[in-house]
C-alpha positions in Angstrom: 14.0 -0.4 -13.4 11.7 2.7 -13.5 10.6 4.6 -10.2 6.9 5.4 -10.9 7.1 8.1 -7.9 8.1 10.2 -10.9 5.2 11.2 -13.1 7.2 11.2 -16.6 8.0 7.1 -15.8 4.6 6.7 -15.0 3.1 8.3 -18.4 5.4 6.5 -20.1 3.9 2.9 -18.7 0.5 3.7 -19.4 1.1 4.9 -22.9 3.6 1.8 -23.7 0.9 -0.6 -22.5 -1.8 2.0 -24.3 -3.5 1.4 -20.7 -7.0 2.3 -20.6 -8.0 3.8 -16.9 -11.5 2.1 -15.8 -14.0 4.4 -14.1 -16.0 1.3 -12.6 -12.6 0.3 -10.8 -11.8 3.9 -9.4 -8.1 3.6 -10.8 -6.4 7.1 -10.0 -2.4 6.6 -9.4 -0.1 8.4 -7.1 2.7 10.0 -8.6 4.2 12.0 -5.6 7.0 10.5 -4.1 6.9 12.3 -0.5 3.6 10.9 -0.4 4.5 7.1 -1.1 7.0 7.1 1.2 4.9 9.2 4.0 2.5 6.4 3.7 5.0 3.8 4.1 6.2 5.2 7.0 2.7 5.8 8.3 2.0 2.1 7.7 5.4 1.2 10.2 6.2 -1.3 7.2 9.7 -3.3 9.0 12.2 -5.3 6.9 10.1 -8.4 9.2 6.8 -7.9 7.7 4.5 -9.4 5.6 1.8 -6.6 4.0 -1.0 -7.3 2.2 -1.2 -4.6 -0.5 -4.4 -4.2 -2.3 -4.8 -2.4 -5.3 -1.3 -2.1 -7.1 -2.2 -0.1 -9.7 0.8 -0.1 -12.1 2.6 -0.9 -8.5 3.8 2.4 -7.9 3.4 1.7 -4.2 4.5 -1.6 -4.4 7.8 -1.0 -5.4 8.1 1.3 -2.1 6.9 -1.7 0.2 9.3 -4.4 -1.3 12.0 -2.3 -0.4 10.9 -1.6 3.3 9.0 -5.7 3.8 10.0 -9.8 3.9 7.4 -9.3 1.4 4.8 -8.4 -0.2 1.3 -9.7 -1.8 -0.5 -7.6 -4.3 -4.2 -8.4 -5.2 -5.0 -6.5 -8.5 -8.8 -7.0 -9.7 -7.8 -5.7 -13.2 -6.0 -8.2 -15.7 -5.3 -5.5 -18.1 -3.0 -4.3 -15.3 -0.6 -7.8 -14.2 1.5 -7.6 -17.6 2.4 -4.1 -16.7 2.6 -5.4 -12.8 5.3 -8.3 -14.2 6.8 -4.9 -16.2 7.8 -3.1 -13.1 7.6 -5.5 -10.1 9.8 -7.7 -12.6 13.3 -7.0 -9.9 12.0 -7.8 -6.7 11.6 -11.5 -5.7 9.8 -10.3 -2.6 6.5 -9.6 -4.4 3.7 -11.6 -5.3 0.7 -10.4 -7.3 -2.7 -12.2 -7.4 -5.0 -11.2 -10.2 -8.5 -11.4 -7.7 -11.8 -9.5 -5.9 -9.6 -8.5 -2.8 -13.5 -10.1 -0.9 -12.9 -13.2 -2.7 -9.5 -13.4 -1.2 -8.9 -15.9 2.0 -6.7 -13.2 3.6 -7.0 -15.4 6.9 -5.3 -18.4 4.8 -2.5 -15.8 3.2 -2.0 -14.7 6.6 -1.7 -18.2 7.8 0.7 -19.4 5.0 3.0 -16.1 4.4 3.6 -15.1 8.1 2.4 -17.7 10.9 -0.9 -16.7 11.3 0.8 -13.6 13.3 -0.8 -10.0 12.1 -0.2 -8.2 9.0 -0.7 -4.7 7.9 -2.3 -4.5 4.8 -2.0 -1.2 2.4 -4.2 0.3 0.2 -5.6 2.7 -2.1 -9.2 2.4 -2.1 -11.9 4.1 -4.6 -15.0 5.1 -3.0 -17.1 2.5 -3.4 -15.4 -0.3 -2.2 -13.8 1.5 0.7 -16.5 0.5 3.7 -17.0 -3.6 2.2 -13.4 -4.1 2.1 -12.1 -2.4 5.4 -15.9 -4.2 7.2 -14.9 -7.3 5.7 -11.0 -7.3 6.7 -12.4 -6.4 10.1 -15.4 -9.0 10.6 -13.0 -11.6 9.5 -11.8 -11.8 12.4 -8.2 -12.3 10.0 -5.2 -11.6 12.3 -4.3 -7.5 11.2 -1.9 -4.8 13.2 -3.0 -1.9 10.7 -5.0 -0.8 8.0 -3.6 2.2 6.1 -5.4 3.4 3.3 -5.6 6.0 0.9 -9.6 7.3 0.3 -11.8 10.2 -0.3 -11.0 12.5 2.3 -14.4 12.5 3.7 -14.2 8.9 3.8 -11.4 9.6 6.2 -13.3 12.1 8.4 -16.7 9.6 8.6 -13.8 6.8 10.1 -12.9 9.8 12.3 -16.3 11.4 13.4 -18.5 10.8 16.8 -22.3 11.1 17.7 -24.3 13.7 16.7 -22.2 15.1 13.2 -23.3 14.3 9.5 -20.7 12.4 9.0 -21.3 9.9 11.6 -22.5 6.2 10.9 -22.0 2.8 10.4 -18.4 3.0 9.3 -17.7 5.1 11.9 -18.7 3.1 15.2 -17.2 0.1 13.1 -13.6 1.9 13.2 -14.3 2.8 16.6 -14.8 -0.8 17.8 -12.0 -2.2 15.8 -9.4 0.3 15.9 -6.8 3.4 16.5 -7.8 5.5 13.7 -5.4 8.4 12.7 -4.9 10.6 9.2 -1.6 10.4 8.5 -2.0 12.6 5.6 -4.0 15.1 3.6 -3.3 14.6 -0.1 -4.6 17.2 -2.7 -5.5 16.0 -6.0 -2.8 17.2 -8.4 -0.5 13.9 -6.5 -2.6 11.5 -8.8 -3.1 10.7 -12.8 -6.0 11.5 -13.6 -7.0 14.0 -10.9 -9.4 12.9 -9.1 -12.7 15.7 -8.5 -11.6 15.1 -4.8 -8.9 15.4 -2.2 -7.7 12.5 -0.5 -6.7 11.4 3.0 -4.3 9.0 4.4 -5.5 7.0 7.1 -3.9 4.2 9.5 -6.6 2.1 11.8 -4.8 0.5 14.0 -6.3 -2.6 15.5 -7.4 -3.3 19.2 -6.1 -5.7 21.2 -9.3 -6.2 22.5 -12.7 -3.9 22.1 -12.9 -0.7 24.0 -16.7 -1.8 24.6 -18.3 -4.9 25.7 -21.0 -6.5 23.7 -22.8 -10.3 24.0 -23.2 -10.7 20.1 -21.2 -8.2 18.1 -22.5 -9.4 14.7 -26.4 -8.9 16.0 -24.5 -4.7 17.0 -23.7 -4.3 13.7 -27.3 -5.4 11.9 -28.6 -2.8 14.9 -26.1 -0.3 13.2 -26.6 -0.7 9.8 -30.6 -0.5 10.6 -30.5 2.5 12.8 -28.3 4.4 9.5 -29.7 2.9 7.2 -33.1 5.4 6.9 -31.1 8.2 8.7 -34.3 10.7 8.6 -36.4 8.2 11.0 -36.4 7.9 14.8 -34.0 5.0 15.7 -37.3 3.2 16.7 -38.7 3.2 13.1 -35.3 2.3 11.9 -34.9 -1.2 13.4 -39.1 -2.1 12.5 -37.9 -1.4 9.2 -35.6 -3.6 9.2 -35.7 -7.1 7.1 -32.3 -8.2 9.3 -33.9 -7.4 12.7 -36.4 -9.8 14.4 -37.8 -7.4 16.9 -40.9 -6.6 17.4 -42.5 -3.0 17.7 -43.5 -3.4 21.3 -39.5 -4.8 22.2 -37.6 -2.3 20.5 -39.2 0.7 22.2 -38.9 -1.1 25.7 -35.2 -1.6 24.8 -35.1 2.4 24.2 -37.3 3.0 27.1 -34.5 0.9 29.7 -32.1 2.8 28.1 -33.6 6.1 29.7 -33.4 7.0 25.7 -36.8 9.4 24.5 -39.1 7.4 21.8 -38.0 10.1 19.6 -34.5 9.6 19.4 -32.3 9.0 15.9 -29.6 6.2 15.7 -26.8 9.3 15.2 -27.3 10.1 18.9 -25.8 6.9 20.4 -22.5 6.3 20.7 -20.6 2.9 20.8 -21.2 1.8 24.5 -24.7 3.2 23.8 -25.1 0.6 20.5 -23.3 -1.9 22.7 -26.3 -1.9 25.5 -28.8 -2.0 23.2 -27.5 -5.3 21.5 -27.7 -6.9 24.7 -31.3 -5.9 25.4 -32.7 -6.3 22.7 -30.9 -9.7 22.3 -31.7 -11.7 25.4 -34.2 -13.5 24.6 -32.8 -15.1 21.2 
């Protein structure tokens, strides 16, 4: 069974199956054994672990994970890759491949069945457009997760780590801060992939907090407020919240809550940190 960390073997299997890369799935296959080993190390995978891999592609990372983990469940949306995965992972009896959209998979049920409800480790190489929905979906669904180690575009990794006032700061930064501790394990240049992406990537590990760093009465409301305040970045916080169809608050109620926090009416959402959003959410949610 060929090691796919070697670019020659990856090219051979792609040609053998006449595989066509799908732009809509953001397919770029990693072909650098050092980076692959680094990801497995960053994810802290041991022989006790059940690992959920999102987007295995042709099974490159899956091979490395299978060597380290007790079991790997790989979820792949592109059915054209399933016959390839049957070949590249044929020698592993601890790998299961599911041909499905990860956003439709009941990950909590999977964790119960495969890991007795204990926290699982998630590893993924995610295309740009789907990174936020997948990470938010995993965190918000209350699935028992130990950590999520993902390869993402470098700018997305930066966004996950940044604080108030930066142009990269947004709903994703706040969600990551609320749910996890973020650490960039490696920067990965375009030449480590086939085909080469136009931008650099980074491996980031998100280790789930046991307890969120702030207390908030209604987590879902807080994230609705956060999303609304970044949906129209050029607008003031007051206008952003007032214009949101997701929020039921009057203009007066919003203005009163911002004033009660000692903030000026002209403040923008990007100036608030997580603690301030939690307080704003508690103030606005008082009468709900």
